[in-house]
NUZA-652284 format. One record per residue (C-alpha): x, y, z; residue number from 0. Coordinates in nm, 3 decimals. Layout:
BEGIN
[[X, Y, Z], NUM]
...
% end
This chain:
BEGIN
[[0.000, 0.000, 0.000], 0]
[[0.150, 0.334, -0.104], 1]
[[0.172, 0.619, 0.139], 2]
[[-0.008, 0.918, -0.013], 3]
[[0.199, 1.237, -0.017], 4]
[[-0.082, 1.471, -0.121], 5]
[[-0.031, 1.763, 0.116], 6]
[[0.084, 2.001, -0.151], 7]
[[0.262, 2.318, -0.051], 8]
[[0.038, 2.616, -0.130], 9]
[[0.213, 2.949, -0.165], 10]
[[0.060, 3.254, 0.004], 11]
[[0.162, 3.443, -0.312], 12]
[[-0.042, 3.215, -0.538], 13]
[[-0.203, 3.400, -0.828], 14]
[[-0.483, 3.204, -0.990], 15]
[[-0.520, 3.449, -1.276], 16]
[[-0.173, 3.377, -1.415], 17]
[[-0.117, 3.051, -1.601], 18]
[[0.194, 2.856, -1.522], 19]
[[0.335, 2.542, -1.678], 20]
[[0.522, 2.257, -1.517], 21]
[[0.766, 1.994, -1.635], 22]
[[0.858, 1.698, -1.416], 23]
[[1.165, 1.495, -1.509], 24]
[[1.149, 1.168, -1.313], 25]
[[1.512, 1.062, -1.345], 26]
[[1.691, 0.754, -1.219], 27]
[[1.895, 0.942, -0.958], 28]
[[1.708, 1.274, -0.928], 29]
[[1.358, 1.411, -0.976], 30]
[[1.362, 1.764, -1.120], 31]
[[1.062, 1.997, -1.141], 32]
[[1.067, 2.322, -1.340], 33]
[[0.795, 2.589, -1.354], 34]
[[0.759, 2.836, -1.640], 35]
[[0.532, 3.114, -1.763], 36]
[[0.484, 3.301, -2.088], 37]
[[0.607, 3.658, -2.051], 38]
[[0.423, 3.966, -2.175], 39]
[[0.648, 3.956, -2.481], 40]
[[0.535, 3.599, -2.557], 41]
[[0.868, 3.448, -2.447], 42]
[[0.892, 3.128, -2.238], 43]
[[1.041, 3.213, -1.899], 44]
[[1.154, 2.985, -1.616], 45]
[[1.040, 3.112, -1.273], 46]
[[1.110, 2.823, -1.038], 47]
[[1.262, 2.482, -0.994], 48]
[[1.316, 2.206, -0.741], 49]
[[1.502, 1.877, -0.721], 50]
[[1.523, 1.576, -0.493], 51]
[[1.737, 1.260, -0.486], 52]
[[1.551, 0.956, -0.616], 53]
[[1.637, 0.612, -0.482], 54]
[[1.326, 0.434, -0.610], 55]
[[1.423, 0.374, -0.974], 56]
[[1.661, 0.151, -1.166], 57]
[[1.760, 0.257, -1.518], 58]
[[1.450, 0.472, -1.560], 59]
[[1.202, 0.216, -1.425], 60]
[[1.009, 0.253, -1.099], 61]
[[1.101, -0.028, -0.859], 62]
[[0.996, 0.136, -0.531], 63]
[[0.691, 0.357, -0.598], 64]
[[0.681, 0.499, -0.246], 65]
[[1.040, 0.625, -0.272], 66]
[[0.966, 0.780, -0.611], 67]
[[0.648, 0.943, -0.476], 68]
[[0.844, 1.094, -0.190], 69]
[[1.110, 1.232, -0.430], 70]
[[0.838, 1.378, -0.655], 71]
[[0.672, 1.546, -0.357], 72]
[[0.998, 1.703, -0.241], 73]
[[1.092, 1.832, -0.588], 74]
[[0.744, 1.971, -0.659], 75]
[[0.721, 2.140, -0.319], 76]
[[1.062, 2.303, -0.371], 77]
[[0.953, 2.429, -0.713], 78]
[[0.625, 2.560, -0.567], 79]
[[0.809, 2.757, -0.297], 80]
[[1.062, 2.888, -0.546], 81]
[[0.805, 2.998, -0.803], 82]
[[0.523, 3.106, -0.572], 83]
[[0.277, 2.891, -0.767], 84]
[[0.054, 2.603, -0.662], 85]
[[0.149, 2.296, -0.865], 86]
[[-0.126, 2.040, -0.921], 87]
[[-0.034, 1.885, -1.257], 88]
[[0.266, 1.850, -1.486], 89]
[[0.390, 1.712, -1.815], 90]
[[0.606, 1.410, -1.730], 91]
[[0.855, 1.185, -1.906], 92]
[[0.845, 0.812, -1.969], 93]
[[1.194, 0.662, -1.949], 94]
[[1.371, 0.326, -1.944], 95]
[[1.502, 0.061, -2.180], 96]
[[1.145, -0.070, -2.217], 97]
[[1.070, 0.233, -2.439], 98]
[[1.087, 0.117, -2.800], 99]
[[1.027, 0.283, -3.136], 100]
[[0.894, 0.103, -3.444], 101]
[[0.788, 0.214, -3.790], 102]
[[0.434, 0.151, -3.911], 103]
[[0.222, 0.241, -4.214], 104]
[[-0.147, 0.323, -4.229], 105]
[[-0.368, 0.316, -4.540], 106]
[[-0.724, 0.438, -4.595], 107]
[[-0.957, 0.512, -4.886], 108]
[[-1.102, 0.863, -4.924], 109]
[[-1.480, 0.823, -4.930], 110]
[[-1.594, 1.183, -4.975], 111]
[[-1.773, 1.253, -5.302], 112]
[[-1.530, 1.528, -5.399], 113]
[[-1.229, 1.318, -5.280], 114]
[[-1.100, 1.610, -5.071], 115]
[[-0.898, 1.512, -4.764], 116]
[[-1.002, 1.673, -4.438], 117]
[[-0.868, 1.661, -4.082], 118]
[[-1.080, 1.357, -4.000], 119]
[[-0.922, 1.164, -4.289], 120]
[[-0.575, 1.251, -4.159], 121]
[[-0.669, 1.128, -3.812], 122]
[[-0.818, 0.807, -3.957], 123]
[[-0.504, 0.717, -4.150], 124]
[[-0.286, 0.784, -3.844], 125]
[[-0.517, 0.566, -3.635], 126]
[[-0.488, 0.293, -3.898], 127]
[[-0.111, 0.301, -3.852], 128]
[[-0.153, 0.219, -3.482], 129]
[[-0.323, -0.113, -3.556], 130]
[[-0.016, -0.325, -3.491], 131]
[[0.054, -0.649, -3.314], 132]
[[0.178, -0.586, -2.962], 133]
[[0.217, -0.803, -2.653], 134]
[[-0.057, -0.754, -2.396], 135]
[[0.188, -0.587, -2.157], 136]
[[0.280, -0.301, -2.392], 137]
[[0.101, 0.019, -2.488], 138]
[[0.143, 0.306, -2.730], 139]
[[0.285, 0.623, -2.576], 140]
[[0.311, 0.845, -2.884], 141]
[[0.261, 0.831, -3.260], 142]
[[0.482, 1.045, -3.484], 143]
[[0.360, 1.085, -3.847], 144]
[[0.669, 1.120, -4.067], 145]
[[0.520, 1.172, -4.413], 146]
[[0.206, 1.104, -4.615], 147]
[[0.155, 0.949, -4.956], 148]
[[-0.143, 1.030, -5.177], 149]
[[-0.211, 0.819, -5.488], 150]
[[0.161, 0.755, -5.528], 151]
[[0.274, 1.114, -5.459], 152]
[[0.529, 1.089, -5.178], 153]
[[0.681, 1.311, -4.907], 154]
[[0.364, 1.508, -4.832], 155]
[[0.380, 1.686, -4.497], 156]
[[0.009, 1.768, -4.459], 157]
[[-0.249, 1.619, -4.697], 158]
[[-0.546, 1.821, -4.571], 159]
[[-0.707, 2.008, -4.861], 160]
[[-0.557, 1.783, -5.128], 161]
[[-0.765, 1.550, -5.348], 162]
[[-0.714, 1.181, -5.401], 163]
[[-0.840, 0.826, -5.351], 164]
[[-0.575, 0.641, -5.148], 165]
[[-0.405, 0.806, -4.850], 166]
[[-0.109, 0.648, -4.671], 167]
[[0.107, 0.759, -4.378], 168]
[[0.445, 0.645, -4.252], 169]
[[0.471, 0.677, -3.875], 170]
[[0.712, 0.608, -3.592], 171]
[[0.526, 0.458, -3.299], 172]
[[0.675, 0.470, -2.949], 173]
[[0.560, 0.195, -2.714], 174]
[[0.637, 0.125, -2.349], 175]
[[0.589, -0.148, -2.094], 176]
[[0.243, -0.115, -1.940], 177]
[[0.358, -0.217, -1.589], 178]
[[0.635, 0.044, -1.602], 179]
[[0.395, 0.318, -1.714], 180]
[[0.147, 0.218, -1.444], 181]
[[0.427, 0.228, -1.186], 182]
[[0.506, 0.588, -1.280], 183]
[[0.138, 0.681, -1.272], 184]
[[0.100, 0.523, -0.926], 185]
[[0.394, 0.721, -0.790], 186]
[[0.249, 1.044, -0.928], 187]
[[-0.092, 0.967, -0.783], 188]
[[0.061, 0.897, -0.442], 189]
[[0.238, 1.233, -0.468], 190]
[[-0.098, 1.404, -0.536], 191]
[[0.001, 1.515, -0.885], 192]
[[-0.208, 1.485, -1.202], 193]
[[-0.052, 1.412, -1.541], 194]
[[-0.112, 1.676, -1.808], 195]
[[0.077, 1.487, -2.079], 196]
[[0.327, 1.203, -2.115], 197]
[[0.622, 1.206, -2.353], 198]
[[0.960, 1.044, -2.399], 199]
[[1.259, 1.214, -2.238], 200]
[[1.450, 1.264, -2.562], 201]
[[1.172, 1.462, -2.731], 202]
[[1.152, 1.697, -2.435], 203]
[[1.529, 1.749, -2.439], 204]
[[1.517, 1.814, -2.814], 205]
[[1.261, 2.092, -2.761], 206]
[[1.501, 2.264, -2.522], 207]
[[1.830, 2.248, -2.713], 208]
[[1.776, 2.178, -3.083], 209]
[[1.729, 2.451, -3.343], 210]
[[1.490, 2.442, -3.637], 211]
[[1.784, 2.411, -3.876], 212]
[[1.916, 2.106, -3.692], 213]
[[1.575, 1.940, -3.697], 214]
[[1.534, 2.000, -4.066], 215]
[[1.883, 1.886, -4.167], 216]
[[1.874, 1.560, -3.970], 217]
[[2.026, 1.551, -3.622], 218]
[[2.070, 1.298, -3.344], 219]
[[2.006, 1.410, -2.987], 220]
[[2.188, 1.209, -2.717], 221]
[[2.054, 1.275, -2.366], 222]
[[2.290, 1.104, -2.120], 223]
[[2.125, 1.074, -1.780], 224]
[[2.222, 0.885, -1.468], 225]
[[2.081, 0.543, -1.557], 226]
[[1.988, 0.568, -1.925], 227]
[[2.084, 0.741, -2.250], 228]
[[1.786, 0.862, -2.454], 229]
[[1.817, 0.902, -2.832], 230]
[[1.599, 1.074, -3.088], 231]
[[1.665, 1.135, -3.457], 232]
[[1.478, 1.432, -3.603], 233]
[[1.490, 1.493, -3.978], 234]
[[1.280, 1.724, -4.197], 235]
[[1.119, 1.849, -3.875], 236]
[[0.980, 1.507, -3.785], 237]
[[1.076, 1.236, -3.537], 238]
[[1.235, 0.949, -3.729], 239]
[[1.353, 0.720, -3.450], 240]
[[1.343, 0.696, -3.070], 241]
[[1.552, 0.460, -2.855], 242]
[[1.681, 0.420, -2.499], 243]
[[2.017, 0.266, -2.405], 244]
[[2.043, 0.136, -2.046], 245]
[[2.380, 0.301, -1.981], 246]
[[2.438, 0.636, -1.809], 247]
[[2.644, 0.836, -1.564], 248]
[[2.599, 0.580, -1.286], 249]
[[2.797, 0.330, -1.492], 250]
[[3.089, 0.574, -1.506], 251]
[[3.081, 0.616, -1.129], 252]
[[3.072, 0.238, -1.081], 253]
[[3.368, 0.193, -1.318], 254]
[[3.569, 0.453, -1.125], 255]
[[3.486, 0.287, -0.794], 256]
[[3.610, -0.048, -0.926], 257]
[[3.911, 0.084, -1.118], 258]
[[4.033, 0.315, -0.842], 259]
[[3.937, 0.070, -0.565], 260]
[[3.744, 0.336, -0.376], 261]
[[3.397, 0.411, -0.242], 262]
[[3.113, 0.519, -0.469], 263]
[[3.085, 0.861, -0.301], 264]
[[3.451, 0.929, -0.365], 265]
[[3.426, 0.800, -0.723], 266]
[[3.136, 1.040, -0.785], 267]
[[3.346, 1.332, -0.658], 268]
[[3.632, 1.232, -0.887], 269]
[[3.391, 1.223, -1.183], 270]
[[3.244, 1.564, -1.108], 271]
[[3.560, 1.752, -1.008], 272]
[[3.842, 1.611, -1.221], 273]
[[3.711, 1.442, -1.529], 274]
[[3.825, 1.560, -1.874], 275]
[[3.838, 1.367, -2.199], 276]
[[4.010, 1.388, -2.535], 277]
[[4.253, 1.673, -2.596], 278]
[[4.130, 1.878, -2.300], 279]
[[4.408, 1.945, -2.050], 280]
[[4.386, 1.713, -1.753], 281]
[[4.540, 1.725, -1.408], 282]
[[4.808, 1.466, -1.340], 283]
[[4.672, 1.404, -0.991], 284]
[[4.315, 1.403, -0.858], 285]
[[4.301, 1.512, -0.493], 286]
[[3.971, 1.441, -0.318], 287]
[[3.859, 1.526, 0.035], 288]
[[3.574, 1.324, 0.181], 289]
[[3.455, 1.306, 0.541], 290]
[[3.778, 1.451, 0.674], 291]
[[4.006, 1.220, 0.475], 292]
[[4.218, 1.295, 0.168], 293]
[[4.254, 1.068, -0.134], 294]
[[4.490, 1.090, -0.431], 295]
[[4.443, 0.924, -0.770], 296]
[[4.630, 0.932, -1.099], 297]
[[4.467, 1.164, -1.351], 298]
[[4.568, 0.930, -1.633], 299]
[[4.401, 0.635, -1.459], 300]
[[4.080, 0.834, -1.416], 301]
[[4.076, 0.938, -1.783], 302]
[[4.152, 0.585, -1.907], 303]
[[3.867, 0.432, -1.706], 304]
[[3.610, 0.689, -1.814], 305]
[[3.715, 0.707, -2.178], 306]
[[3.663, 0.331, -2.208], 307]
[[3.303, 0.361, -2.080], 308]
[[3.220, 0.670, -2.290], 309]
[[3.360, 0.505, -2.603], 310]
[[3.149, 0.197, -2.534], 311]
[[2.842, 0.418, -2.494], 312]
[[2.893, 0.585, -2.831], 313]
[[2.956, 0.246, -2.992], 314]
[[2.608, 0.147, -2.870], 315]
[[2.473, 0.476, -3.010], 316]
[[2.633, 0.401, -3.347], 317]
[[2.483, 0.053, -3.343], 318]
[[2.140, 0.212, -3.301], 319]
[[2.211, 0.449, -3.591], 320]
[[2.312, 0.155, -3.809], 321]
[[1.986, -0.022, -3.730], 322]
[[1.795, 0.265, -3.896], 323]
[[2.055, 0.331, -4.170], 324]
[[2.160, 0.670, -4.031], 325]
[[2.518, 0.593, -3.924], 326]
[[2.747, 0.872, -4.051], 327]
[[2.454, 1.011, -4.252], 328]
[[2.320, 1.296, -4.039], 329]
[[2.416, 1.642, -4.175], 330]
[[2.312, 1.808, -3.848], 331]
[[2.547, 1.587, -3.650], 332]
[[2.501, 1.505, -3.284], 333]
[[2.376, 1.722, -2.998], 334]
[[2.471, 1.592, -2.652], 335]
[[2.287, 1.692, -2.337], 336]
[[2.194, 1.560, -1.993], 337]
[[2.395, 1.570, -1.671], 338]
[[2.680, 1.355, -1.807], 339]
[[2.731, 1.595, -2.099], 340]
[[2.909, 1.826, -1.854], 341]
[[3.221, 1.607, -1.881], 342]
[[3.477, 1.822, -2.063], 343]
[[3.572, 1.679, -2.401], 344]
[[3.279, 1.440, -2.439], 345]
[[3.186, 1.596, -2.773], 346]
[[3.530, 1.507, -2.913], 347]
[[3.482, 1.141, -2.819], 348]
[[3.140, 1.147, -2.987], 349]
[[3.288, 1.302, -3.300], 350]
[[3.561, 1.039, -3.322], 351]
[[3.335, 0.738, -3.257], 352]
[[3.034, 0.845, -3.465], 353]
[[3.227, 1.031, -3.737], 354]
[[2.977, 1.316, -3.721], 355]
[[2.992, 1.677, -3.608], 356]
[[2.920, 1.687, -3.235], 357]
[[2.845, 1.960, -2.984], 358]
[[2.710, 1.995, -2.633], 359]
[[2.361, 2.144, -2.646], 360]
[[2.267, 2.475, -2.487], 361]
[[1.922, 2.606, -2.404], 362]
[[1.834, 2.916, -2.606], 363]
[[1.531, 3.141, -2.667], 364]
[[1.423, 3.085, -2.307], 365]
[[1.432, 3.351, -2.037], 366]
[[1.437, 3.337, -1.661], 367]
[[1.669, 3.169, -1.416], 368]
[[2.018, 3.164, -1.566], 369]
[[2.153, 2.897, -1.330], 370]
[[1.896, 2.645, -1.451], 371]
[[1.931, 2.735, -1.819], 372]
[[2.309, 2.682, -1.793], 373]
[[2.277, 2.337, -1.631], 374]
[[2.226, 2.054, -1.882], 375]
[[2.099, 1.829, -1.604], 376]
[[1.775, 2.031, -1.631], 377]
[[1.741, 2.005, -2.010], 378]
[[1.464, 1.744, -2.003], 379]
[[1.267, 1.925, -1.732], 380]
[[1.286, 2.256, -1.923], 381]
[[1.181, 2.079, -2.244], 382]
[[0.883, 1.930, -2.061], 383]
[[0.781, 2.282, -1.957], 384]
[[0.794, 2.395, -2.320], 385]
[[0.578, 2.100, -2.426], 386]
[[0.340, 2.177, -2.140], 387]
[[0.309, 2.529, -2.281], 388]
[[0.248, 2.399, -2.633], 389]
[[-0.025, 2.165, -2.519], 390]
[[-0.169, 2.366, -2.232], 391]
[[-0.397, 2.593, -2.428], 392]
[[-0.161, 2.889, -2.474], 393]
[[0.074, 2.749, -2.736], 394]
[[-0.036, 3.019, -2.979], 395]
[[0.148, 3.279, -2.774], 396]
[[0.486, 3.107, -2.801], 397]
[[0.727, 3.231, -3.071], 398]
[[0.769, 2.989, -3.361], 399]
[[1.138, 2.952, -3.276], 400]
[[1.051, 2.787, -2.948], 401]
[[0.895, 2.479, -3.103], 402]
[[1.039, 2.354, -3.427], 403]
[[0.811, 2.055, -3.471], 404]
[[0.486, 2.088, -3.662], 405]
[[0.237, 2.207, -3.402], 406]
[[-0.065, 2.060, -3.579], 407]
[[0.078, 1.709, -3.577], 408]
[[0.244, 1.752, -3.238], 409]
[[-0.093, 1.804, -3.072], 410]
[[-0.203, 1.458, -3.183], 411]
[[0.108, 1.281, -3.064], 412]
[[0.045, 1.286, -2.693], 413]
[[-0.141, 1.015, -2.512], 414]
[[-0.344, 1.247, -2.286], 415]
[[-0.507, 1.581, -2.344], 416]
[[-0.442, 1.876, -2.112], 417]
[[-0.616, 1.880, -1.776], 418]
[[-0.818, 2.193, -1.698], 419]
[[-0.607, 2.449, -1.515], 420]
% end
């Protein structure tokens, strides 16, 4: 039986007349909550945040719902105090290696007398694409239409208003383990929080750091978290592939603990304070103080251990690219984000292993708290806020540069409609 943490903090400064938007990143090691508003100039602005350690998940999957509920409560309450807003619902991420992406095609006949395609026809063909064989313990999280085909004419972005007889759509369907999704929902319910929308972590991160040009050209986003690495390929403004690799920053810490023969807490400090990769200058000695004791490690040993793990990670990324025939074929290159992206020189390792241009992503076109916008550990949470804005009834006030995906199709890709605010 879950303990219910539903005594939400209510700020005395709460202003019901002002809409706010919330993103909740339920990460393997940390839950992060970010609150945003739309400024008078129509610009997204971050006004509050909160975080809490999370010990109830393994590689993005809830294993102890009560621990996750407690972490959610702490992070949301911190964000409520910081922002002065009462937080009752949020857009949340679905994470874990159980998240899979598969291509599917839908086909329908146009029955209207004048053969003109309307919005209902577009929805019907997308629904037809979701009729796929799935195990009973899996469910569809999102459907991403990639392109339409009308009577043999290919690469149509929006068929509404065109005339024809046979309409087809190529989609990328993201599915997840039903027990895992229900576990996340149970933790949120125990924390007294309603779900506005669900999405995959990589799409949220892409909204925060990728430009329209990158999404059009064809770019891979690599979001390296604590327990998992989330991937999304976006090309011609549409999601082409989604995948999750069960390797993250925790694996680096574990490798350091084993290789340096030291405690995990000390290994984490070494990773945060001394780690550099590639051609970046590195210190010959890593000096660490922990609980009144001093420890010394070879800088070369630290780099060797971590480079081996990072190289292995990008080999797994390249294997995923090969599975969809995109290896070394993305003009927009690779954008790296997430907490582990803060390791100096990681973009050089990515460039060498993937043979693509690589850069660490930065959040742009967003105002507000500079410390959050400069911290890539908050990329997913900020992206979830932007998606909450897009789907929360006020998306029309956001500048076009903020969301580079097609808004019309984006609105249909989420598994739950906005809750009343």
